Backbone as ProteinMPNN parsed JSONL, in Angstrom:
{"seq_chain_A": "MSHSLWNFSTLIMFINFIIYLLLLLLIFINGAVQLKRHSTPFIILITLIGLTFLSELIGRFLAMKLRNSMPVYHVISVLEYTCITLIYLYFLKGKKFRVIKYLLPVLIICSFLNSLYIQGLLNFPSNSILLFQIVYLCYALLGLIQMLKIPNQILIRKQSFFWLNISLLFYSSTQLLFFGLLNYAIKHHLNLNPVFTFSFIINLIYYSLLAISIRLDRISPNRSTHNEVLDK", "coords_chain_A": {"N_chain_A": [[33.258, -66.38, 2.179], [35.956, -65.941, 1.988], [36.774, -66.247, -0.191], [34.847, -64.538, -1.973], [36.167, -61.953, -1.388], [38.924, -62.412, -2.494], [38.11, -62.483, -4.796], [37.129, -59.773, -5.132], [39.381, -58.349, -4.824], [40.946, -59.004, -6.824], [39.803, -57.737, -9.189], [39.608, -55.167, -8.274], [42.819, -55.19, -8.93], [42.711, -55.501, -11.472], [41.321, -53.217, -12.722], [43.045, -51.336, -11.607], [45.289, -51.929, -13.379], [44.285, -51.252, -15.937], [43.577, -48.583, -15.757], [46.049, -47.637, -15.338], [47.242, -48.477, -17.837], [45.752, -46.805, -19.648], [46.643, -44.436, -19.06], [49.309, -44.326, -19.733], [49.008, -44.463, -22.435], [47.244, -42.491, -23.463], [49.299, -40.486, -22.448], [51.332, -41.186, -24.122], [50.401, -41.012, -26.819], [49.649, -38.165, -26.693], [51.95, -37.11, -26.753], [53.187, -37.873, -29.051], [51.701, -37.22, -31.369], [52.723, -34.767, -31.701], [55.07, -34.701, -32.111], [57.109, -33.266, -33.508], [57.283, -30.955, -32.565], [58.346, -31.454, -30.181], [61.634, -31.316, -28.254], [64.657, -33.438, -28.665], [65.7, -34.929, -26.14], [63.277, -35.244, -25.351], [61.876, -36.832, -27.285], [62.548, -39.116, -27.161], [62.203, -39.807, -24.126], [58.795, -39.918, -24.626], [59.035, -42.251, -26.629], [59.978, -44.213, -24.996], [58.019, -44.115, -23.014], [56.291, -45.341, -24.939], [57.079, -47.83, -25.537], [56.963, -48.944, -22.914], [54.337, -48.958, -22.565], [53.806, -51.006, -24.484], [55.217, -53.157, -23.479], [54.126, -53.629, -21.072], [51.336, -54.576, -22.196], [52.319, -56.768, -23.299], [53.374, -58.565, -21.512], [51.417, -58.979, -19.971], [50.019, -60.814, -21.727], [51.743, -62.708, -21.769], [51.857, -63.42, -18.972], [48.979, -64.807, -19.302], [49.16, -66.839, -21.386], [51.927, -68.352, -20.601], [51.834, -67.869, -17.869], [54.171, -66.555, -16.789], [55.399, -63.355, -16.703], [57.838, -62.702, -16.39], [60.008, -62.414, -18.097], [59.929, -60.206, -19.899], [60.457, -57.805, -18.223], [62.89, -58.11, -17.679], [64.214, -57.148, -20.163], [62.483, -54.564, -20.898], [63.536, -53.106, -18.398], [66.144, -52.589, -18.983], [66.101, -51.058, -21.417], [64.658, -49.001, -20.366], [66.583, -48.216, -18.725], [68.69, -47.371, -20.63], [67.399, -45.576, -22.176], [66.445, -43.334, -20.343], [69.398, -42.626, -19.618], [70.153, -41.749, -22.079], [68.877, -39.505, -22.191], [69.59, -38.119, -19.862], [72.509, -37.796, -20.939], [72.265, -35.728, -22.349], [71.549, -33.595, -20.966], [73.129, -33.216, -19.242], [76.143, -31.829, -19.571], [79.549, -31.781, -19.788], [82.792, -32.463, -18.632], [82.822, -33.791, -16.518], [80.907, -35.424, -16.33], [81.131, -37.269, -17.775], [81.541, -40.307, -17.191], [79.012, -41.141, -17.068], [78.149, -41.886, -19.395], [80.273, -43.798, -20.197], [79.685, -46.024, -18.284], [77.132, -46.665, -18.971], [77.213, -48.988, -20.993], [78.37, -50.719, -19.37], [76.714, -51.005, -17.302], [74.424, -52.421, -18.611], [76.021, -54.919, -19.589], [76.25, -55.935, -17.025], [73.428, -55.952, -16.205], [72.638, -58.103, -17.706], [74.345, -60.055, -17.466], [73.336, -60.724, -14.663], [70.899, -61.439, -15.458], [71.217, -63.6, -16.911], [72.763, -65.342, -15.255], [71.947, -65.234, -12.581], [69.465, -63.86, -11.836], [67.248, -65.678, -13.71], [65.704, -65.796, -16.67], [63.208, -65.949, -15.848], [62.303, -65.135, -13.501], [61.815, -62.393, -11.368], [64.151, -59.59, -12.059], [65.154, -57.915, -9.955], [67.754, -57.327, -8.89], [68.943, -55.944, -10.902], [66.765, -53.858, -11.373], [66.964, -52.461, -9.088], [69.227, -51.573, -9.063], [69.459, -49.97, -11.411], [67.619, -47.943, -10.196], [68.956, -46.498, -8.449], [70.765, -45.252, -9.768], [68.95, -43.582, -11.508], [68.27, -42.252, -9.463], [70.591, -40.718, -8.663], [70.937, -39.426, -10.981], [68.563, -37.479, -11.07], [69.257, -36.15, -8.756], [71.813, -34.771, -9.527], [70.972, -33.566, -11.698], [69.419, -31.5, -10.974], [70.784, -30.119, -8.778], [72.638, -28.906, -10.829], [70.665, -27.409, -12.146], [70.117, -25.548, -10.451], [72.402, -24.264, -10.018], [73.097, -22.984, -12.229], [72.145, -19.973, -13.784], [68.279, -19.04, -14.913], [66.46, -17.794, -17.099], [63.81, -18.263, -17.129], [61.42, -19.257, -15.051], [61.768, -21.727, -12.462], [59.794, -23.609, -12.02], [58.217, -23.7, -14.619], [59.988, -25.234, -16.264], [60.578, -27.783, -18.231], [62.89, -29.856, -17.597], [62.891, -29.449, -15.012], [60.663, -30.805, -13.848], [61.372, -33.101, -15.213], [63.528, -34.213, -13.733], [62.282, -34.026, -10.91], [60.036, -35.908, -11.362], [61.63, -38.426, -11.889], [63.394, -38.569, -9.212], [61.303, -39.003, -7.217], [60.142, -41.231, -8.468], [62.037, -42.909, -8.202], [63.085, -43.298, -5.611], [60.683, -43.811, -4.422], [60.271, -46.39, -5.325], [62.38, -47.813, -4.287], [61.676, -47.92, -1.827], [59.112, -49.111, -2.419], [59.771, -51.89, -3.065], [61.288, -52.498, -0.537], [59.303, -52.594, 1.391], [57.802, -54.609, 0.114], [59.573, -57.024, 0.296], [59.343, -57.276, 2.694], [56.966, -57.942, 3.349], [56.68, -60.367, 2.009], [57.931, -62.016, 3.093], [57.285, -61.81, 5.974], [54.57, -63.079, 5.522], [52.435, -61.524, 4.605], [49.433, -59.883, 3.619], [49.4, -58.907, 0.048], [48.411, -57.11, -1.261], [48.032, -54.516, -0.159], [50.727, -53.374, -0.887], [50.933, -53.679, -3.519], [49.075, -52.001, -4.471], [49.855, -49.806, -3.472], [52.297, -49.378, -5.265], [50.933, -48.77, -7.541], [49.84, -46.208, -7.149], [52.178, -44.683, -6.798], [52.909, -45.136, -9.751], [50.927, -43.68, -11.03], [51.348, -41.39, -10.342], [54.076, -40.599, -10.804], [54.06, -41.034, -13.62], [52.294, -38.909, -14.234], [53.746, -36.618, -13.457], [55.844, -36.737, -15.466], [53.838, -36.321, -17.728], [53.703, -33.665, -17.399], [56.311, -32.755, -17.709], [56.681, -33.218, -20.052], [54.416, -31.807, -21.509], [55.329, -29.333, -20.992], [57.863, -29.033, -22.356], [56.729, -29.009, -24.897], [55.126, -26.654, -25.05], [56.747, -24.511, -24.299], [58.759, -21.652, -25.795], [61.308, -21.523, -24.907], [62.528, -23.784, -24.653], [65.062, -25.198, -25.211], [66.839, -23.62, -23.843], [68.231, -24.121, -21.361], [70.244, -26.285, -22.127], [71.589, -24.862, -23.771], [72.559, -23.162, -22.477], [74.422, -24.986, -20.721], [76.164, -25.434, -22.505], [77.698, -23.51, -22.973]], "CA_chain_A": [[33.649, -64.947, 2.493], [37.333, -65.378, 1.379], [36.621, -66.354, -2.224], [34.675, -63.264, -2.409], [37.313, -60.97, -1.055], [39.945, -62.554, -3.203], [37.606, -61.988, -6.473], [37.303, -58.49, -5.293], [40.879, -57.888, -4.901], [41.381, -59.357, -8.018], [38.635, -57.094, -10.072], [40.757, -53.597, -7.987], [44.027, -54.798, -9.401], [42.47, -55.143, -12.724], [40.969, -51.96, -12.959], [44.144, -50.113, -11.662], [45.877, -51.846, -14.485], [43.527, -50.458, -17.201], [43.885, -47.277, -15.361], [47.663, -47.292, -15.557], [47.366, -48.349, -19.42], [45.292, -45.719, -20.222], [47.429, -43.211, -18.682], [50.637, -44.585, -20.442], [48.666, -44.547, -23.805], [47.182, -41.267, -23.172], [50.617, -39.711, -22.455], [52.17, -41.352, -25.318], [49.802, -40.442, -28.045], [49.532, -36.967, -26.908], [53.421, -36.476, -27.118], [53.613, -38.777, -30.373], [51.126, -36.472, -32.414], [53.204, -33.188, -31.884], [56.621, -35.364, -32.072], [58.124, -32.522, -33.932], [57.384, -29.727, -31.367], [59.447, -31.347, -29.012], [63.272, -31.3, -28.195], [65.34, -34.569, -28.847], [65.582, -35.937, -25.065], [61.586, -35.666, -24.997], [61.269, -37.421, -28.032], [63.31, -40.522, -26.287], [61.092, -40.118, -23.249], [57.674, -40.17, -25.424], [59.344, -43.294, -27.062], [60.168, -44.999, -23.899], [56.636, -44.65, -22.595], [55.514, -45.988, -25.791], [57.684, -48.982, -25.456], [56.594, -49.244, -21.76], [52.962, -49.432, -22.844], [53.904, -52.365, -25.286], [55.618, -54.393, -22.642], [53.026, -54.465, -20.149], [50.687, -55.961, -22.842], [52.943, -58.265, -24.02], [53.792, -58.923, -19.966], [49.996, -59.549, -19.513], [49.809, -61.773, -22.594], [52.521, -63.882, -21.106], [50.951, -64.042, -17.821], [48.011, -65.533, -19.704], [49.522, -68.08, -21.74], [52.518, -68.805, -20.087], [51.742, -68.051, -16.526], [55.223, -65.867, -16.383], [55.693, -62.249, -17.312], [59.086, -61.643, -16.098], [61.048, -61.996, -19.257], [59.325, -58.566, -20.39], [60.748, -56.999, -17.334], [64.629, -57.944, -18.09], [63.988, -56.39, -21.445], [62.143, -53.301, -20.549], [64.139, -52.381, -17.469], [67.469, -52.25, -19.838], [65.546, -50.375, -22.604], [64.529, -47.829, -19.87], [68.014, -47.3, -18.537], [69.143, -46.75, -22.005], [66.623, -44.109, -22.875], [67.171, -42.45, -19.486], [70.455, -42.199, -19.694], [70.525, -40.899, -23.033], [68.186, -38.595, -22.324], [70.61, -37.026, -19.19], [73.498, -37.296, -21.715], [71.94, -34.533, -23.442], [71.328, -32.2, -20.338], [74.223, -32.92, -18.327], [77.351, -31.687, -20.193], [80.68, -31.576, -19.031], [83.972, -33.959, -18.697], [82.792, -34.562, -15.19], [79.733, -35.995, -16.586], [81.68, -38.108, -18.856], [81.421, -41.565, -16.47], [77.504, -41.508, -17.272], [78.585, -42.642, -20.914], [80.901, -45.087, -19.939], [78.928, -46.843, -16.915], [75.954, -47.488, -19.894], [77.364, -50.264, -21.555], [79.1, -51.802, -18.047], [75.41, -51.583, -16.038], [73.75, -52.896, -19.254], [76.452, -56.192, -19.119], [76.049, -56.348, -15.864], [72.289, -56.76, -15.921], [72.605, -58.917, -18.815], [74.969, -61.378, -16.504], [71.914, -60.986, -13.899], [69.68, -62.285, -16.323], [71.876, -65.034, -17.1], [73.309, -66.32, -13.759], [71.898, -64.885, -11.084], [68.033, -63.814, -11.871], [67.082, -65.923, -15.024], [64.558, -65.183, -17.282], [61.36, -66.216, -15.515], [62.525, -64.583, -12.165], [61.902, -60.844, -11.537], [65.309, -59.076, -11.852], [65.304, -57.089, -8.554], [68.926, -57.019, -8.872], [68.841, -54.914, -11.947], [66.129, -52.802, -11.235], [67.289, -51.699, -8.033], [70.691, -50.77, -9.072], [69.003, -48.631, -12.034], [66.719, -46.84, -9.64], [69.95, -46.182, -7.546], [71.423, -44.625, -10.609], [68.229, -42.834, -11.578], [68.066, -41.249, -8.319], [71.928, -39.808, -8.667], [70.839, -38.47, -12.222], [67.734, -36.633, -10.775], [69.961, -35.26, -8.006], [72.485, -34.018, -10.693], [70.253, -32.278, -12.453], [68.61, -30.57, -9.642], [71.878, -29.421, -8.463], [73.092, -28.623, -11.745], [69.646, -26.32, -12.352], [69.978, -24.523, -9.011], [73.998, -23.358, -10.066], [73.093, -22.131, -13.544], [70.71, -19.066, -13.789], [67.895, -19.255, -16.063], [65.582, -16.533, -16.743], [62.436, -19.134, -17.029], [60.926, -19.688, -13.48], [62.013, -23.152, -12.752], [58.669, -24.909, -11.922], [57.933, -23.722, -15.894], [61.214, -25.831, -16.927], [60.482, -29.184, -18.387], [64.07, -30.663, -17.159], [63.155, -29.5, -13.578], [59.643, -31.765, -13.748], [61.848, -34.355, -15.087], [64.081, -34.438, -12.323], [61.218, -34.289, -9.916], [59.303, -37.244, -11.27], [62.358, -39.296, -11.475], [63.374, -38.184, -7.861], [60.14, -39.279, -6.708], [59.812, -42.382, -9.11], [63.322, -44.001, -8.021], [63.047, -43.299, -4.098], [59.418, -44.867, -3.926], [60.59, -47.552, -5.936], [63.284, -48.502, -3.309], [60.551, -48.156, -0.554], [58.309, -50.5, -2.638], [60.815, -53.297, -2.617], [61.439, -52.885, 0.656], [57.996, -52.963, 1.768], [57.394, -55.927, -0.433], [60.221, -58.007, 0.598], [59.047, -57.531, 4.056], [55.242, -58.175, 3.286], [56.266, -61.603, 1.392], [58.745, -62.584, 4.528], [56.018, -62.106, 7.175], [53.365, -63.722, 4.897], [51.1, -60.241, 4.77], [48.79, -59.429, 2.427], [50.628, -57.948, -0.637], [47.362, -56.1, -2.19], [48.53, -52.842, -0.324], [51.874, -53.135, -1.169], [50.541, -53.282, -4.756], [48.333, -50.554, -4.54], [51.179, -48.175, -3.285], [53.19, -48.97, -6.576], [49.829, -48.345, -8.701], [49.656, -44.909, -6.944], [53.399, -44.366, -7.213], [53.066, -45.266, -11.064], [50.048, -42.808, -11.494], [51.994, -39.78, -10.071], [55.376, -40.683, -11.817], [53.717, -40.647, -15.176], [51.662, -37.685, -14.403], [54.658, -35.652, -13.424], [56.237, -36.652, -16.597], [53.291, -35.531, -18.431], [53.727, -32.413, -17.131], [57.292, -32.657, -18.422], [56.449, -33.324, -21.542], [53.777, -30.624, -22.119], [56.162, -27.663, -20.921], [58.99, -29.128, -23.304], [56.08, -28.574, -26.165], [54.883, -25.25, -25.225], [57.899, -23.433, -24.067], [59.443, -21.279, -26.111], [63.148, -21.373, -24.968], [63.064, -25.2, -24.107], [66.563, -25.621, -25.044], [67.786, -22.485, -23.136], [68.956, -24.838, -20.248], [70.964, -26.961, -22.663], [72.56, -23.702, -24.488], [73.621, -22.558, -20.85], [75.461, -25.866, -20.31], [77.074, -25.792, -23.998], [78.627, -22.216, -22.945]], "C_chain_A": [[35.104, -64.77, 1.863], [37.301, -65.385, 0.359], [35.864, -65.083, -2.544], [35.447, -61.884, -2.301], [38.508, -61.254, -2.1], [39.327, -61.779, -4.812], [37.395, -60.286, -6.448], [38.32, -57.881, -5.359], [41.457, -58.17, -6.349], [40.959, -58.329, -9.193], [39.332, -55.338, -9.711], [41.576, -53.712, -8.837], [43.818, -54.941, -10.958], [42.328, -53.736, -13.275], [42.275, -50.985, -12.602], [45.367, -50.51, -12.918], [45.253, -51.334, -15.695], [43.67, -49.191, -17.188], [45.04, -46.789, -16.114], [47.95, -47.355, -17.317], [47.015, -47.475, -20.188], [45.86, -44.799, -20.389], [48.561, -43.101, -19.34], [50.031, -44.182, -21.755], [48.353, -43.089, -24.196], [48.511, -40.216, -23.571], [51.469, -39.655, -23.721], [51.574, -40.755, -26.648], [49.454, -38.976, -27.822], [50.916, -36.151, -27.223], [53.393, -37.071, -28.475], [52.745, -37.581, -31.668], [51.499, -35.065, -32.699], [54.599, -33.614, -31.597], [57.499, -34.314, -32.474], [58.146, -31.389, -32.981], [58.166, -29.942, -30.261], [60.864, -31.829, -29.296], [63.85, -32.744, -28.23], [65.551, -35.609, -27.69], [64.127, -36.236, -24.506], [61.314, -36.49, -25.729], [62.019, -38.921, -27.54], [62.349, -40.823, -25.331], [59.49, -40.74, -23.7], [57.844, -41.917, -26.117], [59.381, -44.131, -26.281], [58.931, -45.271, -23.139], [55.98, -45.356, -23.386], [55.686, -47.561, -25.491], [57.386, -49.471, -23.787], [55.027, -49.942, -21.731], [52.929, -50.833, -23.482], [54.345, -53.48, -24.228], [54.478, -54.825, -21.622], [52.028, -54.958, -20.658], [51.455, -56.923, -22.966], [53.525, -59.113, -22.538], [52.467, -59.674, -19.716], [49.857, -60.814, -20.389], [50.451, -62.935, -22.177], [52.125, -64.427, -20.072], [49.945, -64.809, -18.254], [48.311, -66.423, -20.292], [50.8, -68.685, -20.999], [52.529, -69.338, -18.339], [53.25, -67.406, -16.04], [55.386, -64.677, -17.373], [57.33, -61.944, -17.124], [60.027, -61.516, -17.106], [61.386, -60.424, -19.991], [60.138, -57.603, -19.192], [62.648, -56.9, -17.273], [64.71, -57.099, -19.086], [63.821, -54.81, -21.219], [62.949, -52.416, -19.535], [65.647, -51.665, -18.095], [67.315, -51.163, -20.663], [65.262, -49.14, -21.893], [65.88, -46.95, -19.326], [68.853, -46.762, -19.319], [68.685, -45.328, -22.007], [66.62, -43.021, -21.97], [68.501, -42.03, -19.349], [71.335, -41.61, -20.568], [70.1, -39.627, -22.869], [69.003, -37.495, -20.858], [72.033, -37.068, -19.847], [73.464, -36.036, -22.384], [71.86, -33.133, -22.571], [72.624, -32.108, -19.633], [75.854, -32.918, -18.901], [78.701, -31.511, -19.386], [81.585, -32.547, -18.903], [83.298, -34.657, -17.431], [81.508, -35.936, -15.053], [80.0, -37.5, -17.568], [81.444, -40.002, -18.485], [80.112, -41.895, -16.851], [77.886, -42.596, -18.894], [79.093, -44.058, -20.728], [80.552, -46.152, -18.916], [77.638, -47.217, -18.076], [76.319, -48.68, -20.284], [77.705, -51.358, -20.066], [77.718, -52.113, -17.335], [74.705, -52.401, -17.284], [74.236, -54.898, -19.43], [76.064, -56.584, -18.021], [74.594, -56.861, -15.712], [71.843, -57.849, -17.05], [73.062, -60.176, -18.088], [73.879, -61.754, -15.41], [70.872, -61.729, -14.526], [69.683, -64.151, -16.594], [72.183, -66.03, -16.441], [72.924, -66.471, -12.918], [70.032, -64.73, -10.832], [67.513, -64.206, -13.215], [65.712, -65.134, -15.683], [63.107, -65.43, -16.711], [61.285, -65.958, -13.888], [62.582, -63.267, -12.423], [63.176, -60.512, -11.305], [65.222, -57.771, -10.906], [66.7, -56.462, -8.935], [69.269, -55.694, -9.687], [68.166, -53.756, -11.716], [66.648, -51.966, -10.059], [68.66, -50.935, -8.487], [70.357, -49.729, -10.395], [68.301, -47.718, -11.227], [67.542, -46.239, -8.865], [70.506, -44.733, -8.486], [70.353, -43.501, -11.237], [68.149, -41.391, -10.649], [69.214, -39.969, -8.582], [71.826, -38.827, -10.156], [69.74, -37.408, -11.607], [68.46, -35.51, -9.9], [70.968, -34.138, -8.68], [72.087, -32.894, -10.979], [69.596, -31.3, -11.593], [69.625, -29.573, -9.57], [72.499, -28.515, -9.579], [71.798, -26.975, -12.026], [69.72, -25.188, -11.289], [71.578, -23.468, -9.391], [73.716, -22.639, -11.23], [71.946, -21.348, -13.734], [69.894, -19.356, -15.02], [66.632, -18.097, -15.885], [63.906, -17.181, -16.75], [62.691, -19.507, -15.432], [61.113, -21.355, -13.615], [60.926, -23.998, -12.388], [58.41, -24.65, -13.551], [59.079, -24.264, -16.853], [60.848, -27.272, -16.898], [61.911, -29.773, -17.828], [63.84, -30.497, -15.634], [61.938, -30.65, -13.273], [60.144, -33.036, -13.979], [62.572, -34.997, -14.334], [63.416, -34.727, -11.187], [60.67, -35.727, -9.861], [60.524, -38.443, -11.243], [63.072, -39.558, -9.864], [62.454, -38.735, -7.06], [59.639, -40.7, -7.145], [60.929, -43.401, -7.833], [63.241, -43.922, -6.132], [61.886, -44.047, -3.596], [59.65, -46.08, -4.17], [61.216, -48.494, -5.185], [62.416, -49.09, -2.128], [59.686, -49.322, -0.925], [59.101, -51.685, -2.345], [60.999, -53.509, -1.323], [60.158, -53.41, 1.574], [57.418, -54.312, 1.294], [58.357, -57.226, -0.079], [59.919, -58.217, 2.249], [57.572, -57.944, 4.229], [55.678, -59.975, 2.916], [57.313, -62.402, 2.769], [57.904, -63.048, 5.632], [54.764, -62.452, 6.787], [52.224, -62.549, 4.871], [50.655, -60.444, 3.713], [49.366, -58.521, 1.623], [49.6, -57.153, -1.498], [47.757, -54.598, -1.489], [49.823, -52.141, -0.663], [51.721, -52.686, -2.893], [49.955, -51.827, -5.323], [49.126, -49.53, -4.213], [52.111, -47.907, -4.493], [52.275, -48.772, -7.505], [49.832, -46.963, -8.452], [51.078, -44.462, -7.343], [53.358, -44.337, -8.796], [52.339, -43.68, -11.553], [50.896, -41.492, -11.427], [53.173, -39.751, -10.799], [54.883, -40.275, -13.174], [52.934, -39.234, -15.222], [52.462, -36.432, -14.266], [55.634, -35.698, -14.613], [55.245, -36.062, -17.593], [53.581, -34.401, -18.553], [55.497, -31.826, -17.735], [57.285, -32.366, -19.816], [55.785, -32.136, -22.221], [54.478, -29.401, -22.015], [57.291, -27.667, -22.018], [58.437, -28.684, -24.726], [55.703, -27.254, -26.086], [55.826, -24.126, -25.05], [58.836, -23.231, -25.275], [60.99, -20.935, -26.137], [63.007, -22.71, -24.145], [64.11, -25.239, -24.299], [67.205, -24.523, -24.298], [68.718, -23.218, -21.971], [70.132, -25.612, -20.836], [72.081, -26.316, -23.196], [73.021, -23.359, -23.705], [74.81, -23.45, -20.913], [76.581, -26.174, -21.763], [78.189, -24.786, -23.881], [80.112, -22.709, -22.086]], "O_chain_A": [[35.453, -63.72, 1.323], [37.834, -64.463, -0.258], [36.32, -64.488, -3.52], [35.295, -60.925, -3.057], [39.063, -60.252, -2.551], [39.826, -60.957, -5.58], [37.468, -59.597, -7.465], [38.325, -56.8, -5.947], [42.37, -57.514, -6.851], [41.767, -58.121, -10.098], [39.514, -54.487, -10.582], [41.617, -52.829, -9.693], [44.707, -54.52, -11.699], [43.071, -53.219, -14.109], [42.485, -49.973, -13.27], [46.174, -49.681, -13.338], [46.063, -50.948, -16.537], [43.862, -48.538, -18.214], [45.141, -45.983, -17.039], [48.642, -46.557, -17.949], [47.603, -47.191, -21.231], [45.873, -44.167, -21.445], [48.979, -41.977, -19.618], [50.754, -43.345, -22.296], [49.001, -42.499, -25.06], [48.682, -39.478, -24.541], [52.064, -38.712, -24.244], [52.258, -40.091, -27.427], [48.922, -38.445, -28.796], [51.043, -35.032, -27.722], [53.81, -36.165, -29.197], [53.303, -37.259, -32.717], [50.974, -34.313, -33.52], [55.289, -32.909, -30.861], [58.612, -34.276, -31.949], [59.253, -30.947, -32.673], [58.616, -29.08, -29.506], [61.226, -32.523, -30.247], [63.126, -33.387, -27.469], [65.599, -36.818, -27.914], [63.787, -37.039, -23.637], [60.456, -37.254, -25.287], [61.4, -39.867, -28.027], [61.657, -41.836, -25.438], [59.045, -41.79, -23.238], [56.89, -42.694, -26.087], [58.781, -45.14, -26.652], [58.702, -46.38, -22.657], [55.085, -46.065, -22.928], [54.773, -48.355, -25.269], [57.726, -50.636, -23.582], [54.627, -50.962, -21.17], [52.153, -51.705, -23.09], [53.808, -54.588, -24.208], [54.041, -55.955, -21.402], [51.473, -55.821, -19.978], [51.071, -58.05, -22.653], [54.056, -60.22, -22.626], [52.445, -60.836, -19.308], [49.582, -61.865, -19.81], [49.899, -64.036, -22.183], [51.974, -65.644, -19.97], [49.848, -65.792, -17.52], [47.688, -67.379, -19.83], [50.564, -69.868, -20.754], [52.898, -70.36, -17.759], [53.581, -67.717, -14.895], [55.493, -64.843, -18.588], [57.908, -61.023, -17.7], [60.843, -60.595, -17.07], [62.38, -59.815, -20.387], [60.371, -56.463, -19.596], [63.39, -55.973, -16.948], [65.411, -56.116, -18.843], [64.727, -53.981, -21.316], [63.064, -51.203, -19.715], [66.122, -50.572, -17.783], [68.208, -50.319, -20.735], [65.506, -48.107, -22.517], [66.176, -45.757, -19.392], [69.653, -45.881, -19.003], [69.319, -44.279, -21.888], [66.745, -41.875, -22.401], [68.661, -40.9, -18.889], [72.471, -41.16, -20.418], [70.751, -38.669, -23.288], [68.943, -36.267, -20.914], [72.845, -36.329, -19.289], [74.412, -35.421, -22.871], [72.001, -31.994, -23.017], [73.164, -31.018, -19.445], [76.636, -33.846, -18.692], [78.655, -31.032, -18.253], [81.133, -33.678, -19.085], [83.231, -35.881, -17.323], [81.28, -36.846, -14.256], [79.248, -38.421, -17.888], [81.226, -40.822, -19.377], [79.966, -43.107, -17.013], [77.792, -43.803, -19.117], [78.546, -45.126, -21.001], [81.27, -47.148, -18.827], [77.183, -48.34, -17.861], [75.619, -49.59, -19.839], [77.297, -52.506, -19.892], [77.506, -53.221, -16.842], [74.25, -53.418, -16.76], [73.454, -55.849, -19.424], [75.477, -57.665, -17.965], [74.391, -57.966, -15.209], [70.703, -58.31, -17.115], [72.371, -61.194, -18.054], [73.546, -62.928, -15.252], [70.12, -62.544, -13.992], [68.97, -65.153, -16.555], [72.044, -67.224, -16.704], [73.142, -67.454, -12.21], [69.41, -65.299, -9.935], [67.279, -63.276, -13.987], [65.006, -64.215, -15.268], [62.061, -65.053, -17.237], [60.428, -66.447, -13.152], [63.183, -62.814, -13.398], [63.629, -61.058, -10.299], [65.243, -56.645, -11.403], [66.805, -55.275, -9.246], [69.748, -54.658, -9.225], [68.749, -52.675, -11.803], [66.713, -50.744, -10.195], [68.947, -49.778, -8.177], [70.993, -48.675, -10.414], [68.382, -46.549, -11.603], [67.035, -45.234, -8.367], [70.621, -43.578, -8.078], [70.892, -42.427, -11.503], [68.039, -40.188, -10.888], [68.979, -38.764, -8.678], [72.461, -37.794, -10.371], [70.173, -36.259, -11.692], [68.376, -34.304, -10.131], [70.936, -32.931, -8.437], [72.458, -31.741, -10.759], [69.382, -30.16, -12.005], [69.546, -28.456, -10.08], [72.867, -27.388, -9.247], [72.149, -25.795, -12.058], [69.339, -24.033, -11.479], [71.752, -22.287, -9.089], [74.167, -21.493, -11.226], [70.838, -21.871, -13.848], [70.425, -19.804, -16.036], [66.075, -17.697, -14.863], [62.951, -16.5, -16.374], [63.697, -19.879, -14.827], [60.737, -22.064, -14.548], [61.144, -25.208, -12.45], [58.371, -25.786, -14.023], [59.17, -23.873, -18.017], [60.788, -27.93, -15.859], [61.428, -30.83, -17.423], [64.463, -31.26, -14.896], [62.249, -31.466, -12.406], [59.741, -34.017, -13.354], [62.437, -36.207, -14.152], [63.843, -35.605, -10.437], [60.708, -36.52, -8.92], [60.291, -39.412, -10.519], [63.227, -40.704, -9.44], [62.912, -39.008, -5.95], [58.87, -41.335, -6.424], [60.627, -44.23, -6.975], [63.468, -45.012, -5.606], [61.934, -44.776, -2.605], [59.31, -46.941, -3.359], [60.924, -49.69, -5.201], [62.403, -50.219, -1.638], [59.462, -50.281, -0.187], [58.948, -52.349, -1.319], [60.895, -54.654, -0.885], [60.119, -54.419, 2.278], [56.676, -55.003, 1.992], [57.893, -58.362, -0.182], [60.259, -59.216, 2.882], [57.137, -58.256, 5.337], [55.033, -60.835, 3.515], [57.01, -63.534, 3.146], [57.783, -64.177, 6.107], [53.819, -62.215, 7.54], [51.077, -62.877, 5.175], [51.232, -61.079, 2.831], [49.83, -57.474, 2.075], [50.047, -56.541, -2.468], [47.786, -53.599, -2.209], [50.064, -50.936, -0.734], [52.22, -51.69, -3.416], [50.264, -50.997, -6.178], [49.016, -48.411, -4.714], [52.604, -46.822, -4.801], [52.806, -48.535, -8.59], [49.826, -46.283, -9.479], [51.103, -43.779, -8.366], [53.88, -43.305, -9.216], [52.907, -42.792, -12.188], [51.051, -40.71, -12.365], [53.315, -38.759, -11.513], [55.29, -39.266, -13.75], [52.996, -38.529, -16.229], [52.102, -35.365, -14.765], [56.285, -34.669, -14.79], [55.744, -35.255, -18.379], [53.762, -33.921, -19.672], [55.742, -30.673, -18.091], [57.792, -31.464, -20.483], [56.264, -31.536, -23.183], [54.299, -28.486, -22.819], [57.667, -26.623, -22.55], [59.149, -28.173, -25.591], [55.934, -26.581, -27.091], [55.704, -23.015, -25.564], [59.53, -24.122, -25.764], [61.669, -20.343, -26.976], [63.38, -22.697, -22.972], [64.62, -25.385, -23.188], [68.418, -24.702, -24.188], [69.866, -22.826, -21.764], [71.114, -25.662, -20.096], [73.223, -26.777, -23.219], [74.202, -23.074, -23.908], [75.952, -23.028, -21.094], [77.514, -26.971, -21.863], [79.297, -24.923, -24.399], [81.023, -21.899, -21.913]]}, "name": "protein", "num_of_chains": 1, "seq": "MSHSLWNFSTLIMFINFIIYLLLLLLIFINGAVQLKRHSTPFIILITLIGLTFLSELIGRFLAMKLRNSMPVYHVISVLEYTCITLIYLYFLKGKKFRVIKYLLPVLIICSFLNSLYIQGLLNFPSNSILLFQIVYLCYALLGLIQMLKIPNQILIRKQSFFWLNISLLFYSSTQLLFFGLLNYAIKHHLNLNPVFTFSFIINLIYYSLLAISIRLDRISPNRSTHNEVLDK"}
């Protein structure tokens, strides 16, 4: 009975993974085929989604061949942080946001040191990922606050930057909750499947929100309005 339940859980997790990969691939292809119609930060975002898709494939390959996919997460977490920071450097203009630029190499070095001396390449880099999630949460809040302060003729729900902020706000906050639930489940020897199902749902919602922001960036005739206002 327990063996059949294990097989069923494994099948569900495999199906979830395929759905997740297909969503990533669909969003990337949809953005890539019309790349010239996108603004610079969203070209970076589309590239990041493509890199995420590749990292998931490589991770699964390493898991089958070496029974350990953790090295991939050490790399993709830094690439994700770099891309998201570059995106927000484009939007968050002004002297008060220069600290973001200076923090970029500092946090990358911290992540590198974590991978070398604390959580090796064969371990999940939770320290770096948690740190980056807190940074993303700050980016999203700063972006939303700035949008509220700056008038714009376009309805806020039709602005690509708004949905980018919402997606990061949702993702970073729920990821922090996910890590809390995961640690609790491991500590108390509970079934991890509900926790990973929760993570799967988080990813579906997160990338769906990113897809909305990418689409709005492509179809909006005034997609650069927000950044132009910031430059004035």
